[in-house]
LOVOMAR-841657 format. One record per residue (C-alpha): residue number from 1; residue in one letter; y, x, z. Coordinates in nm, 3 decimals, always signed. Each point is the difference from the previous one (the first is absolute). Layout:
// LOVOMAR-841657
@resi->NUM	resn->A	Y->Y	X->X	Z->Z;
...
END
This chain:
// LOVOMAR-841657
@resi->1	resn->X	Y->-2.362	X->+2.766	Z->-1.361;
@resi->2	resn->X	Y->-0.274	X->+0.196	Z->+0.180;
@resi->3	resn->X	Y->+0.013	X->-0.009	Z->+0.378;
@resi->4	resn->X	Y->-0.083	X->+0.372	Z->+0.018;
@resi->5	resn->X	Y->+0.348	X->+0.081	Z->-0.129;
@resi->6	resn->X	Y->+0.166	X->-0.232	Z->+0.251;
@resi->7	resn->X	Y->-0.193	X->+0.076	Z->+0.315;
@resi->8	resn->X	Y->+0.181	X->-0.001	Z->+0.334;
@resi->9	resn->X	Y->+0.090	X->+0.334	Z->+0.152;
@resi->10	resn->X	Y->+0.070	X->+0.102	Z->+0.358;
@resi->11	resn->X	Y->+0.368	X->-0.077	Z->-0.054;
@resi->12	resn->X	Y->-0.070	X->-0.352	Z->-0.128;
@resi->13	resn->X	Y->-0.104	X->-0.170	Z->-0.325;
@resi->14	resn->X	Y->+0.077	X->+0.168	Z->-0.331;
@resi->15	resn->X	Y->+0.176	X->-0.251	Z->-0.224;
@resi->16	resn->X	Y->-0.003	X->-0.031	Z->-0.380;
@resi->17	resn->X	Y->+0.273	X->+0.177	Z->-0.193;
@resi->18	resn->X	Y->+0.328	X->-0.185	Z->+0.031;
@resi->19	resn->X	Y->-0.072	X->-0.135	Z->+0.348;
@resi->20	resn->X	Y->+0.092	X->+0.312	Z->+0.190;
@resi->21	resn->X	Y->+0.296	X->+0.060	Z->+0.224;
@resi->22	resn->X	Y->+0.195	X->-0.226	Z->+0.237;
@resi->23	resn->X	Y->-0.057	X->-0.330	Z->-0.183;
@resi->24	resn->X	Y->+0.038	X->-0.338	Z->+0.169;
@resi->25	resn->X	Y->-0.338	X->-0.171	Z->+0.028;
@resi->26	resn->X	Y->-0.187	X->-0.268	Z->+0.193;
@resi->27	resn->X	Y->-0.368	X->-0.062	Z->+0.075;
@resi->28	resn->X	Y->-0.165	X->-0.331	Z->-0.094;
@resi->29	resn->X	Y->-0.349	X->-0.063	Z->+0.134;
@resi->30	resn->X	Y->-0.224	X->-0.254	Z->-0.168;
@resi->31	resn->X	Y->-0.300	X->-0.148	Z->+0.179;
@resi->32	resn->X	Y->-0.288	X->-0.182	Z->-0.169;
@resi->33	resn->X	Y->-0.162	X->-0.145	Z->+0.309;
@resi->34	resn->X	Y->-0.372	X->-0.065	Z->+0.004;
@resi->35	resn->X	Y->-0.225	X->-0.121	Z->+0.279;
@resi->36	resn->X	Y->-0.010	X->+0.208	Z->+0.315;
@resi->37	resn->X	Y->-0.375	X->+0.052	Z->-0.043;
@resi->38	resn->X	Y->+0.012	X->+0.095	Z->-0.369;
@resi->39	resn->X	Y->+0.123	X->+0.302	Z->-0.197;
@resi->40	resn->X	Y->+0.230	X->-0.202	Z->-0.230;
@resi->41	resn->X	Y->+0.331	X->+0.109	Z->+0.155;
@resi->42	resn->X	Y->+0.234	X->+0.240	Z->-0.180;
@resi->43	resn->X	Y->+0.345	X->+0.148	Z->+0.066;
@resi->44	resn->X	Y->+0.239	X->+0.133	Z->-0.266;
@resi->45	resn->X	Y->+0.300	X->+0.216	Z->+0.091;
@resi->46	resn->X	Y->+0.285	X->-0.005	Z->-0.252;
@resi->47	resn->X	Y->+0.307	X->+0.219	Z->+0.036;
@resi->48	resn->X	Y->+0.293	X->-0.138	Z->-0.198;
@resi->49	resn->X	Y->+0.271	X->+0.248	Z->-0.099;
@resi->50	resn->X	Y->+0.319	X->-0.202	Z->-0.016;
@resi->51	resn->X	Y->+0.223	X->+0.237	Z->-0.199;
@resi->52	resn->X	Y->-0.269	X->+0.069	Z->-0.260;
@resi->53	resn->X	Y->-0.132	X->-0.359	Z->-0.003;
@resi->54	resn->X	Y->-0.353	X->+0.142	Z->+0.016;
@resi->55	resn->X	Y->-0.313	X->-0.130	Z->+0.171;
@resi->56	resn->X	Y->-0.242	X->+0.262	Z->+0.134;
@resi->57	resn->X	Y->-0.345	X->-0.112	Z->+0.117;
@resi->58	resn->X	Y->-0.008	X->+0.244	Z->+0.289;
@resi->59	resn->X	Y->-0.352	X->-0.080	Z->+0.123;
@resi->60	resn->X	Y->-0.271	X->-0.262	Z->-0.026;
@resi->61	resn->X	Y->-0.270	X->-0.075	Z->+0.256;
@resi->62	resn->X	Y->-0.278	X->-0.250	Z->-0.069;
@resi->63	resn->X	Y->-0.332	X->-0.114	Z->+0.146;
@resi->64	resn->X	Y->+0.147	X->+0.008	Z->+0.351;
@resi->65	resn->X	Y->-0.285	X->-0.101	Z->+0.232;
@resi->66	resn->X	Y->-0.125	X->+0.017	Z->+0.356;
@resi->67	resn->X	Y->-0.200	X->+0.310	Z->+0.090;
@resi->68	resn->X	Y->-0.192	X->-0.017	Z->+0.329;
@resi->69	resn->X	Y->+0.261	X->-0.086	Z->+0.267;
@resi->70	resn->X	Y->+0.296	X->+0.087	Z->-0.222;
@resi->71	resn->X	Y->+0.108	X->-0.337	Z->-0.140;
@resi->72	resn->X	Y->+0.157	X->-0.055	Z->-0.338;
@resi->73	resn->X	Y->+0.283	X->-0.177	Z->+0.183;
@resi->74	resn->X	Y->+0.081	X->+0.315	Z->+0.197;
@resi->75	resn->X	Y->-0.008	X->+0.203	Z->-0.321;
@resi->76	resn->X	Y->+0.243	X->-0.244	Z->-0.157;
@resi->77	resn->X	Y->+0.224	X->+0.004	Z->+0.306;
@resi->78	resn->X	Y->+0.021	X->+0.379	Z->-0.010;
@resi->79	resn->X	Y->+0.070	X->+0.000	Z->-0.374;
@resi->80	resn->X	Y->+0.273	X->-0.265	Z->+0.016;
@resi->81	resn->X	Y->+0.175	X->+0.104	Z->+0.321;
@resi->82	resn->X	Y->+0.082	X->+0.357	Z->-0.096;
@resi->83	resn->X	Y->+0.341	X->+0.090	Z->+0.136;
@resi->84	resn->X	Y->+0.182	X->+0.029	Z->-0.329;
@resi->85	resn->X	Y->+0.352	X->-0.137	Z->+0.007;
@resi->86	resn->X	Y->-0.005	X->-0.030	Z->-0.380;
@resi->87	resn->X	Y->-0.255	X->-0.287	Z->+0.001;
@resi->88	resn->X	Y->+0.186	X->-0.291	Z->-0.156;
@resi->89	resn->X	Y->-0.274	X->-0.263	Z->-0.017;
@resi->90	resn->X	Y->-0.367	X->-0.047	Z->+0.075;
@resi->91	resn->X	Y->-0.107	X->-0.249	Z->-0.267;
@resi->92	resn->X	Y->-0.323	X->-0.186	Z->+0.073;
@resi->93	resn->X	Y->-0.215	X->-0.247	Z->-0.193;
@resi->94	resn->X	Y->-0.060	X->-0.231	Z->+0.299;
@resi->95	resn->X	Y->+0.205	X->-0.275	Z->+0.169;
@resi->96	resn->X	Y->+0.253	X->+0.118	Z->+0.257;
@resi->97	resn->X	Y->+0.085	X->-0.347	Z->+0.129;
@resi->98	resn->X	Y->-0.200	X->-0.302	Z->+0.116;
@resi->99	resn->X	Y->+0.017	X->-0.359	Z->-0.130;
@resi->100	resn->X	Y->+0.267	X->-0.218	Z->+0.161;
@resi->101	resn->X	Y->-0.240	X->-0.228	Z->+0.188;
@resi->102	resn->X	Y->-0.164	X->+0.298	Z->+0.169;
@resi->103	resn->X	Y->+0.336	X->+0.150	Z->+0.105;
@resi->104	resn->X	Y->+0.153	X->-0.331	Z->+0.110;
@resi->105	resn->X	Y->+0.031	X->-0.076	Z->+0.375;
@resi->106	resn->X	Y->+0.153	X->-0.349	Z->-0.034;
@resi->107	resn->X	Y->-0.180	X->-0.322	Z->+0.081;
@resi->108	resn->X	Y->-0.184	X->-0.082	Z->-0.321;
@resi->109	resn->X	Y->+0.053	X->-0.340	Z->-0.168;
@resi->110	resn->X	Y->-0.234	X->+0.099	Z->-0.286;
@resi->111	resn->X	Y->+0.132	X->+0.167	Z->-0.312;
@resi->112	resn->X	Y->+0.041	X->-0.338	Z->-0.171;
@resi->113	resn->X	Y->+0.289	X->-0.070	Z->+0.240;
@resi->114	resn->X	Y->+0.118	X->+0.354	Z->+0.070;
@resi->115	resn->X	Y->+0.364	X->+0.079	Z->-0.075;
@resi->116	resn->X	Y->-0.012	X->+0.378	Z->+0.041;
@resi->117	resn->X	Y->+0.159	X->+0.183	Z->-0.301;
@resi->118	resn->X	Y->-0.326	X->+0.170	Z->-0.102;
@resi->119	resn->X	Y->-0.195	X->-0.325	Z->-0.008;
@resi->120	resn->X	Y->+0.281	X->-0.181	Z->-0.181;
@resi->121	resn->X	Y->-0.003	X->+0.275	Z->-0.264;
@resi->122	resn->X	Y->-0.378	X->-0.032	Z->-0.042;
@resi->123	resn->X	Y->+0.033	X->-0.376	Z->-0.047;
@resi->124	resn->X	Y->+0.270	X->+0.049	Z->-0.265;
@resi->125	resn->X	Y->-0.213	X->+0.250	Z->-0.188;
@resi->126	resn->X	Y->-0.305	X->-0.227	Z->+0.019;
@resi->127	resn->X	Y->+0.193	X->-0.297	Z->-0.140;
@resi->128	resn->X	Y->+0.134	X->+0.211	Z->-0.287;
@resi->129	resn->X	Y->-0.358	X->+0.104	Z->-0.079;
@resi->130	resn->X	Y->-0.113	X->-0.364	Z->+0.006;
@resi->131	resn->X	Y->+0.247	X->-0.079	Z->-0.275;
@resi->132	resn->X	Y->-0.145	X->+0.278	Z->-0.216;
@resi->133	resn->X	Y->-0.367	X->-0.082	Z->+0.053;
@resi->134	resn->X	Y->-0.189	X->-0.291	Z->+0.151;
@resi->135	resn->X	Y->-0.248	X->+0.201	Z->+0.210;
@resi->136	resn->X	Y->+0.233	X->+0.219	Z->+0.205;
@resi->137	resn->X	Y->-0.175	X->+0.087	Z->+0.327;
@resi->138	resn->X	Y->+0.177	X->-0.072	Z->+0.327;
@resi->139	resn->X	Y->+0.102	X->+0.314	Z->+0.187;
@resi->140	resn->X	Y->-0.146	X->+0.105	Z->+0.337;
@resi->141	resn->X	Y->+0.286	X->+0.153	Z->+0.205;
@resi->142	resn->X	Y->-0.238	X->+0.149	Z->+0.257;
@resi->143	resn->X	Y->-0.169	X->+0.225	Z->-0.261;
@resi->144	resn->X	Y->+0.262	X->+0.055	Z->-0.273;
@resi->145	resn->X	Y->+0.363	X->+0.104	Z->-0.004;
@resi->146	resn->X	Y->+0.297	X->-0.088	Z->-0.217;
@resi->147	resn->X	Y->-0.035	X->+0.342	Z->-0.167;
@resi->148	resn->X	Y->-0.348	X->-0.078	Z->-0.134;
@resi->149	resn->X	Y->+0.113	X->-0.341	Z->-0.125;
@resi->150	resn->X	Y->+0.304	X->+0.157	Z->-0.168;
@resi->151	resn->X	Y->-0.215	X->+0.256	Z->-0.181;
@resi->152	resn->X	Y->-0.243	X->-0.271	Z->-0.112;
@resi->153	resn->X	Y->+0.257	X->-0.252	Z->-0.128;
@resi->154	resn->X	Y->+0.341	X->+0.152	Z->-0.065;
@resi->155	resn->X	Y->-0.063	X->+0.297	Z->-0.234;
@resi->156	resn->X	Y->-0.062	X->+0.054	Z->-0.372;
@resi->157	resn->X	Y->-0.379	X->-0.006	Z->+0.055;
@resi->158	resn->X	Y->-0.232	X->-0.154	Z->+0.257;
@resi->159	resn->X	Y->-0.089	X->+0.262	Z->+0.261;
@resi->160	resn->X	Y->-0.244	X->-0.141	Z->+0.252;
@resi->161	resn->X	Y->+0.022	X->+0.242	Z->+0.290;
@resi->162	resn->X	Y->-0.230	X->-0.052	Z->+0.298;
@resi->163	resn->X	Y->+0.143	X->-0.191	Z->+0.295;
@resi->164	resn->X	Y->+0.111	X->+0.222	Z->+0.288;
@resi->165	resn->X	Y->-0.261	X->-0.163	Z->+0.226;
@resi->166	resn->X	Y->-0.245	X->-0.105	Z->-0.270;
@resi->167	resn->X	Y->-0.361	X->+0.113	Z->+0.017;
@resi->168	resn->X	Y->+0.055	X->+0.305	Z->-0.224;
@resi->169	resn->X	Y->+0.330	X->+0.127	Z->+0.137;
@resi->170	resn->X	Y->-0.008	X->-0.087	Z->+0.373;
@resi->171	resn->X	Y->-0.179	X->+0.325	Z->+0.103;
@resi->172	resn->X	Y->+0.253	X->+0.204	Z->-0.202;
@resi->173	resn->X	Y->+0.290	X->-0.188	Z->+0.161;
@resi->174	resn->X	Y->-0.140	X->+0.075	Z->+0.345;
@resi->175	resn->X	Y->-0.048	X->+0.365	Z->-0.088;
@resi->176	resn->X	Y->+0.350	X->+0.032	Z->-0.143;
@resi->177	resn->X	Y->+0.143	X->-0.151	Z->+0.319;
@resi->178	resn->X	Y->-0.202	X->+0.241	Z->+0.212;
@resi->179	resn->X	Y->+0.128	X->+0.302	Z->-0.194;
@resi->180	resn->X	Y->+0.361	X->-0.114	Z->-0.028;
@resi->181	resn->X	Y->+0.047	X->-0.058	Z->+0.372;
@resi->182	resn->X	Y->-0.091	X->+0.366	Z->+0.064;
@resi->183	resn->X	Y->+0.221	X->+0.154	Z->-0.269;
@resi->184	resn->X	Y->+0.377	X->+0.011	Z->+0.032;
@resi->185	resn->X	Y->+0.074	X->+0.018	Z->-0.372;
@resi->186	resn->X	Y->+0.149	X->-0.254	Z->-0.247;
@resi->187	resn->X	Y->-0.279	X->-0.202	Z->-0.165;
@resi->188	resn->X	Y->+0.020	X->-0.215	Z->-0.312;
@resi->189	resn->X	Y->-0.262	X->-0.235	Z->-0.139;
@resi->190	resn->X	Y->-0.120	X->+0.037	Z->-0.360;
@resi->191	resn->X	Y->-0.223	X->-0.213	Z->-0.223;
@resi->192	resn->X	Y->-0.154	X->+0.269	Z->-0.226;
@resi->193	resn->X	Y->-0.120	X->-0.242	Z->-0.268;
@resi->194	resn->X	Y->+0.355	X->-0.120	Z->-0.059;
@resi->195	resn->X	Y->+0.143	X->+0.352	Z->+0.022;
@resi->196	resn->X	Y->-0.254	X->+0.107	Z->-0.263;
@resi->197	resn->X	Y->+0.098	X->-0.293	Z->-0.221;
@resi->198	resn->X	Y->+0.374	X->+0.062	Z->+0.019;
@resi->199	resn->X	Y->-0.028	X->+0.380	Z->-0.035;
@resi->200	resn->X	Y->-0.253	X->-0.034	Z->-0.283;
@resi->201	resn->X	Y->+0.214	X->-0.250	Z->-0.191;
@resi->202	resn->X	Y->+0.309	X->+0.221	Z->+0.044;
@resi->203	resn->X	Y->-0.173	X->+0.282	Z->-0.189;
@resi->204	resn->X	Y->-0.151	X->-0.222	Z->-0.269;
@resi->205	resn->X	Y->-0.361	X->-0.050	Z->+0.107;
@resi->206	resn->X	Y->-0.138	X->-0.321	Z->-0.147;
@resi->207	resn->X	Y->-0.060	X->-0.296	Z->+0.228;
@resi->208	resn->X	Y->-0.370	X->-0.033	Z->-0.077;
@resi->209	resn->X	Y->-0.067	X->+0.349	Z->+0.139;
@resi->210	resn->X	Y->+0.205	X->-0.064	Z->+0.313;
@resi->211	resn->X	Y->-0.187	X->-0.324	Z->+0.069;
@resi->212	resn->X	Y->-0.329	X->+0.192	Z->+0.002;
@resi->213	resn->X	Y->+0.115	X->+0.307	Z->+0.191;
@resi->214	resn->X	Y->-0.299	X->-0.010	Z->+0.236;
@resi->215	resn->X	Y->-0.260	X->-0.045	Z->-0.272;
@resi->216	resn->X	Y->-0.227	X->+0.295	Z->-0.065;
@resi->217	resn->X	Y->+0.078	X->-0.011	Z->-0.374;
@resi->218	resn->X	Y->+0.380	X->+0.004	Z->+0.008;
@resi->219	resn->X	Y->+0.093	X->+0.099	Z->+0.355;
@resi->220	resn->X	Y->-0.006	X->+0.375	Z->-0.049;
@resi->221	resn->X	Y->+0.179	X->-0.033	Z->-0.334;
@resi->222	resn->X	Y->+0.287	X->-0.189	Z->+0.162;
@resi->223	resn->X	Y->+0.029	X->+0.246	Z->+0.287;
@resi->224	resn->X	Y->-0.010	X->+0.297	Z->-0.237;
@resi->225	resn->X	Y->+0.266	X->-0.156	Z->-0.226;
@resi->226	resn->X	Y->+0.239	X->-0.051	Z->+0.293;
@resi->227	resn->X	Y->-0.055	X->+0.348	Z->+0.142;
@resi->228	resn->X	Y->+0.037	X->+0.165	Z->-0.343;
@resi->229	resn->X	Y->+0.322	X->-0.190	Z->-0.069;
@resi->230	resn->X	Y->+0.157	X->+0.104	Z->+0.331;
@resi->231	resn->X	Y->-0.095	X->+0.363	Z->-0.060;
@resi->232	resn->X	Y->+0.094	X->+0.017	Z->-0.371;
@resi->233	resn->X	Y->+0.331	X->-0.174	Z->+0.067;
@resi->234	resn->X	Y->+0.081	X->+0.269	Z->+0.257;
@resi->235	resn->X	Y->+0.026	X->-0.267	Z->+0.271;
@resi->236	resn->X	Y->-0.281	X->+0.142	Z->+0.215;
@resi->237	resn->X	Y->-0.177	X->+0.327	Z->+0.079;
@resi->238	resn->X	Y->-0.370	X->-0.048	Z->+0.079;
@resi->239	resn->X	Y->-0.270	X->+0.264	Z->+0.059;
@resi->240	resn->X	Y->-0.283	X->-0.011	Z->-0.255;
@resi->241	resn->X	Y->-0.266	X->-0.062	Z->+0.265;
@resi->242	resn->X	Y->+0.211	X->-0.278	Z->+0.158;
@resi->243	resn->X	Y->+0.051	X->-0.156	Z->-0.342;
@resi->244	resn->X	Y->-0.378	X->-0.009	Z->-0.043;
@resi->245	resn->X	Y->-0.039	X->-0.157	Z->+0.344;
@resi->246	resn->X	Y->+0.266	X->-0.266	Z->-0.075;
@resi->247	resn->X	Y->-0.179	X->-0.099	Z->-0.319;
@resi->248	resn->X	Y->-0.353	X->-0.008	Z->+0.141;
@resi->249	resn->X	Y->+0.063	X->-0.139	Z->+0.350;
@resi->250	resn->X	Y->+0.170	X->-0.339	Z->+0.021;
@resi->251	resn->X	Y->+0.094	X->+0.037	Z->+0.369;
@resi->252	resn->X	Y->+0.183	X->+0.324	Z->-0.075;
@resi->253	resn->X	Y->+0.186	X->-0.168	Z->-0.285;
@resi->254	resn->X	Y->+0.099	X->-0.295	Z->+0.221;
@resi->255	resn->X	Y->+0.134	X->+0.242	Z->+0.262;
@resi->256	resn->X	Y->+0.204	X->+0.170	Z->-0.274;
@resi->257	resn->X	Y->+0.132	X->-0.340	Z->-0.118;
@resi->258	resn->X	Y->+0.107	X->-0.082	Z->+0.356;
@resi->259	resn->X	Y->+0.188	X->+0.330	Z->+0.039;
@resi->260	resn->X	Y->+0.153	X->-0.043	Z->-0.345;
@resi->261	resn->X	Y->+0.122	X->-0.348	Z->+0.098;
@resi->262	resn->X	Y->+0.165	X->+0.161	Z->+0.301;
@resi->263	resn->X	Y->+0.188	X->+0.233	Z->-0.235;
@resi->264	resn->X	Y->+0.104	X->-0.299	Z->-0.213;
@resi->265	resn->X	Y->+0.133	X->-0.173	Z->+0.311;
@resi->266	resn->X	Y->+0.207	X->+0.307	Z->+0.084;
@resi->267	resn->X	Y->+0.131	X->+0.001	Z->-0.359;
@resi->268	resn->X	Y->+0.088	X->-0.373	Z->+0.027;
@resi->269	resn->X	Y->-0.259	X->-0.085	Z->-0.264;
@resi->270	resn->X	Y->-0.170	X->-0.277	Z->+0.198;
@resi->271	resn->X	Y->+0.080	X->-0.371	Z->+0.001;
@resi->272	resn->X	Y->+0.256	X->-0.116	Z->+0.257;
@resi->273	resn->X	Y->-0.122	X->-0.256	Z->+0.251;
@resi->274	resn->X	Y->+0.095	X->-0.345	Z->-0.137;
@resi->275	resn->X	Y->+0.289	X->-0.164	Z->+0.185;
@resi->276	resn->X	Y->-0.213	X->-0.310	Z->+0.062;
@resi->277	resn->X	Y->-0.286	X->+0.201	Z->+0.155;
@resi->278	resn->X	Y->-0.037	X->-0.051	Z->+0.379;
@resi->279	resn->X	Y->+0.192	X->+0.271	Z->+0.183;
@resi->280	resn->X	Y->-0.271	X->+0.067	Z->+0.263;
@resi->281	resn->X	Y->-0.292	X->+0.007	Z->-0.241;
@resi->282	resn->X	Y->-0.176	X->+0.319	Z->-0.109;
@resi->283	resn->X	Y->+0.063	X->+0.124	Z->-0.355;
@resi->284	resn->X	Y->-0.198	X->+0.196	Z->-0.258;
@resi->285	resn->X	Y->+0.188	X->+0.268	Z->-0.195;
@resi->286	resn->X	Y->-0.023	X->-0.093	Z->-0.369;
@resi->287	resn->X	Y->+0.106	X->+0.243	Z->-0.275;
@resi->288	resn->X	Y->+0.253	X->-0.145	Z->-0.243;
@resi->289	resn->X	Y->-0.121	X->-0.133	Z->-0.334;
@resi->290	resn->X	Y->+0.230	X->+0.251	Z->-0.172;
@resi->291	resn->X	Y->-0.026	X->+0.335	Z->+0.181;
@resi->292	resn->X	Y->+0.257	X->+0.274	Z->-0.049;
@resi->293	resn->X	Y->-0.190	X->+0.320	Z->+0.066;
END
């Protein structure tokens, strides 16, 4: 689908055939957040046409970086805070909540004696893990959240996401907080590795490929297989040059996965929050194991 045939005009974007006219649609923005001093940040804009059940990758911006005094954060703010009432979710690959012990303002007895619901849940999960294996590591409720523990221990595979305030993720958490407090739009948190796994499995991609999605040998093959399936199945419209960018640039693909997870949430194709999960704890939107496209 060459971009030249779908270029925006003065009256607005020109849509693919079948997506013209007064159709109900919503915008889903996906953000693959990199460091504020790098060029690893990307934003994907998906427009989902409800009546047609079609996903249209409207635009894709990658390698967002600081230029002179114009910070990458300001560029992101301007991109994400556009006054479009149709924006349903901004889906981001960074924590949107802090660990319980950082948020807590009570007198601390130590988490060994703490009776707060979040800490009680973490203890229950830890003890279940102990029964499964002898070397289960004790949690640290000042760096990790219930969501990370849930993803690591309660799903069909082990997904070891970085702790919200761990060494690798803490700068991203701080940056996500900085951006979110300036933008009055609904945010959701996404774990792209798990979204890739669930989406990939739903369209028949073998597990071995999905486990090596970042490897230079198989990574591009996995990304191309997912993009080709979505296009061939008439689920998504994607410009040829954006397709190439999604396959070659992992940050762009992660941004697309985040936006796509936002669409799945709108379509009720994400896991419900477990009834036993602490009510005040942050949650990660997880696509269902069996996705109805």
